[in-house]
N, C-alpha and C positions, 0 to 999 in steps of 0.2 A: 545643444543636445548631443548625446553620444551617438556614434554611428549605429544604424540599425533600429533606432527608436521611431516607431510609426508616429507621424505628427498628430494623427487623430487620438493618440493615447498619451499625449504629453501632460495632460492634467486629468488622469483617470480617477473615478470614484468607485470603490469596491463595496458592494453590499455583502456583508459576511466576510470581511477582509481577514478574519482570524482563522478561517478554514484552511485545511491542509493544502488543497489545490489553489485556492484564491491567494493565500498569503505568499506562496512561491512566485506567482506571476507578479504580484505587487512588489515583492522584494527585487526582482530582476528589473522591473521598470524603474524603481527608485535608484538602483545602481546604475542604470543607463542615463539617469538625469531627469526623469519625469517628476512632476510635482504630484505625488501620490496622496490620496485621501481615502477614507472609507469608514465603515462602521461595523461593529460586531455586537453580539448579544451580551457578552460579558468580558470583563477584563481578563487578560491572560499574559503569559510570558511571550507568546508570539506577538501580541499587540505591542509590548514593550520593545521587542526586537525590531519591529517595523518603525516605531518612533525613533529608535536609535539611528535608523537610516534616513530620517527626515520626513517620514510619512506622518500625516495627521490621522489619528485613529479615534473615532468617537465610540462611546459605549452606549448601546441602545440604538434603536432605529427611530428616526424622526425626519420629517421633510426638511427641516432647517439644517440638517447635516450636509445636504447637497449644496455645494457652492454654485453660484450662478454662472461662474466661468468654467465649470467642469467640461472637459472635451468629450467625455463619454462616461457611461455607467457600466461597470462590469458586473455580471451576475452569473450565478451557477443555476443548475436546474432545481436546486432546493429553494430558491427564492420565490415566494408566492406573489401573485399579481397585485395583491392589495398592500404590499410593503410600502410604507409611506414615502420612502426615498425613490422607489420605482414609480409611484404615482406622480411625485414631483418632477421626475425626469421627463415624463410625458407632457406635463404642463409647460415645462421650459423648452421642450423640443430637443433635449439632450439625447444623442444616440445611445441605444442600449446594446452592449456587446456581450455575447456569451463568453465565459472564460476560455472555452476551447478555441474560439476565434482569436482571442487575445494571445493565447499561447502559440497558435499557428503563426501569428504575425511576428512573434519574437524569434521564431525559427527561420524566417526567411533569410536567404543568403548564406546559411550555414549548412553543415552536414548533420542532419538530425538522425538520431537513433530513437525510435519510439517503442516502448516496452508495453505489451498488452498481454492479456490472459486473465482468467477468472481468479487465479491466486498467484502470489509471488511477484507482482509488479513492483511494489515499493522496494523490496529487497534487491531484485535484479537491477533496477534503475540505480539504486544506491551503490551496488557493487561496481557498476560501470563508472559512476561519477567519481568514486574514491580511487579506483585503479587508474583511470585516465589522468586524474590529478596527480597521482603518485608518479606517473611517467612524465610529468611536466607538460602535458598537452593542454592544460588550462581550459577545460570544457565549461560550457554553461550547462546548468541542469535544473530541472524542476521535478521534485519528488513528492509523493503523497505522505511523507513522514519526515521527522527530524533525524539527522544523522547522530549528532552528539550534543546539540544545544538548541534551544528555541530559536527558530528562524533559519536553521541550517538546512532547510528543505529545498533551498534554491540558491543559485549563485550565477551572476553574470561573469563569465570568464572571457578572456580576450583571444582564446583559440577559436578554431572553426568548427568544433563539434558541439552539438546541443543534444543532451540526453534527457528524454522526457518520459514520464509515466503516462500511458495512453489509456484513458478510462472508457471502458465499454458500457458502463452502467446506463448511460443515457444516449449512447451512440455518438457522443462528442468526439470520439477518436477518428471519426470519418473526416474531420477537418484537417488532419495532418497529412503531409506528403514526405514521409521519411526516406532517407537513403537506405537505411537498414531498419527493418521492423522485426520485433521478437514477438512470437506467440508462445507462451509457456504452456497453456492448457486451455481447453474450451469446455465449459460446463454450463448447465442451466442455473442462472442466478438472476437477481434483479427482477423479481417476478412482477413488480409493478410496471415494468417497461417492456418485458418480453413474455409473450404468451406461450412459447414453445421453444424447444431446442433448435428447431429449424430456423426460427427467427434469429437465434443466437448465431448459427452458422452463417446465415445471410449477412448479418452485421459484420462478422469477422471477414467474410469474403470481400465486402465493400472496403474494409480497412486494408486488406492485402492489396486490393486493386489501386490504392492510393500511393503505393510505393513508386518512387520516381523511376523512369526508364533506366535500366542498368543497375537498379538497386537489388537488394536481397531480403528475402524473408527467412529468418532463423526460427525454426519451429521444432517442437518436441517430437521425437520419434517414439516415445514411450506412452504418451497419454492418448487414449483412444479418441477422445474428442479432437485433439490436434491432428491425429492421423486422418480422421474423417474429413476435417477441413482441408488437409493437403490433397486428398482425393478429389475434392470438389473444385479445387483451384485450376484455372487454365494453365496450359504449358508456358504461357508468357510470363508467369510469375516465377522468378528464379528462387528456388528454395535450398536451404542448407538445413538438414535435420541434425539433431543432437540427442544423445541419451544412451541408455544401456542396451537398446535394441541392436541386434546384430547388423541391421541394414542402415544404422545411423551414419551420416556423413562424418560427424564428430562423435566418435564412439567412446563411451565411458567404460574403461576396462576394470576399474576398481574404485570403490569408495571405502576407506578404512577409517572408522570412528576413532578419535583420540580424545576422549573426555568431552569437553565442550568445543571441540574442533574436529576436523577430519583432514585426511590426505586423499587427493583425487588423482587418478591416472587416466589420461585420455589419449586417443589416437586421432591426430589431426593432420591431414595431408601426408600420411605415411610416417609421421613423427610422433613418438611417445613423449608426453609431457606429464610430469608429476608436480603438483603444487598444493599448497595448504589453503584451507578454508577456515577462517577463524571463528566460525559459529557452528553450533551442533546441528545434526540432522541431515538425512539423505536429500530431502527436498531442497535445502539450502545449498548443498553441494551441486545439485543439478542446476540451480539458478546460476551458480558461478560458471558452470560449463556453458550455459546459454550466453552469459556475458562474454566469455572467452570467444565463442563462435561469432558473436556480433562484432566484437572488436576486430577479429581476423577478417570478417567480411568488409570492414571499413578500411582495411589495409594496414592495420596495426600488427606488427610481428607477434605471433602467439607466444613465442619463447620469452618475449619481454612482458607481455600482458599477464601471463599466467602467474608469475611470482608477485606481481603488483596486486593481484586480487586478494592476497593475504592481508593487505592493508585495511580491508573492510572488516570492522569489528562489530558491526551491528547497527541497527536503527531503532529508534525509540519504539517501544511496544511490540517489537518482533523478538520474542524470547529475551527480553531485556531484564537483566538482574537488577532489582530495585534495592536489594540489601539483604543482610542476614541479622537475625536476632534470636537469642536463646537457642542457637544451633539450627535454626530454620531459615532456609533461603526462600525469598519471595521473588518471583519472576513474573513479568507482565507479558501477556500474549494478546495480539490483536485478532487472533483467529475467531471468526464468527460464522463461517461456512463449514459444514461437516468435514469436507476434505482438508481444510486448513486445521481444524481442531484435531483430527486424527494425525496429521503430519506432525504438529507440534507436540502432541502427547507421545507419539512414538519416538520423536527426537529426545524428549525428556526421559523417557523410559530407557533409551539407549545410554544416555549420559548419567542417569541416576544410580545405576546398579541396583542395590537392594533397598534404596531409599523409597519411602512412600511418597506418592504424588497426590496432593489435595488440590482440587480445582474450585475456584469461585467463578461461576459462569453467568454472564449476563447476555441473554439472547438479544439480537439486534434486528429490529424491524418486525412488524406483525406479519407482513406478506412472506418474509423469508421463513418465519417460524411456522406459518400455515403450511407451506410447501415442504419444508425440510426438518420440521420438529422431530420426527421419528429418527432421522439420521443423526441429528444433533445428540439425541439421547443415547443412541448406540455408540457414538464417539466417546461420550462421557464414561462408558463402561471400561475404557482403557485406564481411567484413573482409579486410585484406591478408594477415594471418597470425593463427593462433589456437593457443593452448595449452589443452588440455582436461584437467581434473582428474577424479578419481574422483567418483562420485555422492555428494552430501551426503544422508544418509538422513533427517535430522530425526526425525520420529516413526515412520518405517516400518522394517520388517525387510527384509532383502535378498530379491529375487525371483530365483530361479535363471535364469541366462543373461542377466540384464539388467545391463549395464555401460556405461561411457562409450564402449565400442567401437562401440555402435550409432550414436552420434552421429558419431564419427570416420569411420566407413565412409561415412555419408551425406554428410558434409562433403567428403570426398575425391571421392566420386562427382559432387558438384556443382562440382568444380574448385577446392576450397579448399585452402590450405596449412595443414595441421593437424598438431600434434604432441601426443602423449599424455605427460603427466607425472603420475606416481602419488604423488609425495612433494611436498607443498606447500613444504617447506623448500627445494626446488630451484628454485622459480619465480623468485625475485628474480634469481638469477644467469642463468637462462635468458632472462629478458626483457632484462636488461642486455646480453646477448650479441646480441640481436636488434635492439634499439631504436637509432635514430639521432636526432640533433637534429631537431626538428620533428615527430616522431612523436607520436601519441596512443595511450595504453595504457588499455584498459578492463578493469577487474576486474568480471566479470559473473556474477550468480547471487544466489539468496536465502539462501545459507548463509554459512559463515565465510570465503568468498573475500574478503569486504570487508576482512579483517585484513591482506591482502597489500599493499594500496596503500602504506602507510608503509614497509614492508620493501623494496618495489621502489624507492621514492624514495631510501631510504638506500643501497641497492646502486648505483643510478645515480650518486649523489653521489661514489662512490669511483672512478668511471671516470677 
């Protein structure tokens, strides 16, 4: 076994192995020498990438998929108690490990950077992974999205740094003990698990309290939720703030848009640094500054890290260009919370000039729509026209009275041009009928709306 592989995880079985968080852990364990197996609901490029690393991936869930010699079963909070493989694990007495515990075990003995926040975690984690790799530091990383190819969400590097996306949705980020933690922002989300913003603050306070002695919390000076969290933290937590606020420790002096990229100037330890960010939008520029501050807190020279950040060119589903057809560009956005939707639409507006922006939006989760449907509709008013699909349920059961109509009504009240489409199969033709050369089309949401990009491009090519 490779050094650092927990013996209890030398033959792990993952239920839902194709998920963004699960597949990354499985990939690292396979690269460390573990005999990895697992199951997922459907075939995918991620499943193929795992098989290429030697993992056994079953499609569908069945008790027989779990090998008798499995050393543990790894689950996420989305796995239901009646899953047949989980039931079989109980019958065999196989230990069940939450994915956060598995990830925490992989970080042991290394210098972890844990990236948290309601929005921007995947992008910031990716920026760190790419830039540290560019500097030859060979980090390990586990990210909630693919960088440039299926399976590229994780890597076992032989350096001493581990960069991880820290998920607050189910409080699993309480399991980590980072040397450097990042909190990008704090907002009420994940309504099935948090009843109030105070519960969110308490959860982030617990996360900050897990930073190892002598470690550092890098936190936004611009976001009011982050500032409130900073006020609540004890003096024992060493903080470094970043942002455009005048009192930020790492102060952003300028963000200059340059088409689908930007130039950022910061003041860090009395030194002005200017560097490029190869993705559009102010929010992504600020994510890069958070990454810069975190690297500096870990002892990496900022003058070396800043130019390396330009090597990051994006992650799948984060304003990812899917292609162009008939003069129309189709871009995929993972945004599903109003703050994210607004940020991505503003970034596109800045980059698009006079071009029209058309959105295909798929709401994600009934609970989120119930709480934030009005704000989602108001965000869509930033587009020139939008098509709204039915709610993608993911792990949730329907809530009576909660439909996409909540969003549509709010959007129209805000003056937006919005159309409801209930059948995804109708979307390519609908967009082809709306789009004109020069337009930008955004497929937006955390569900399977991402599958529509290629279909829209095919339909446009028939114009």
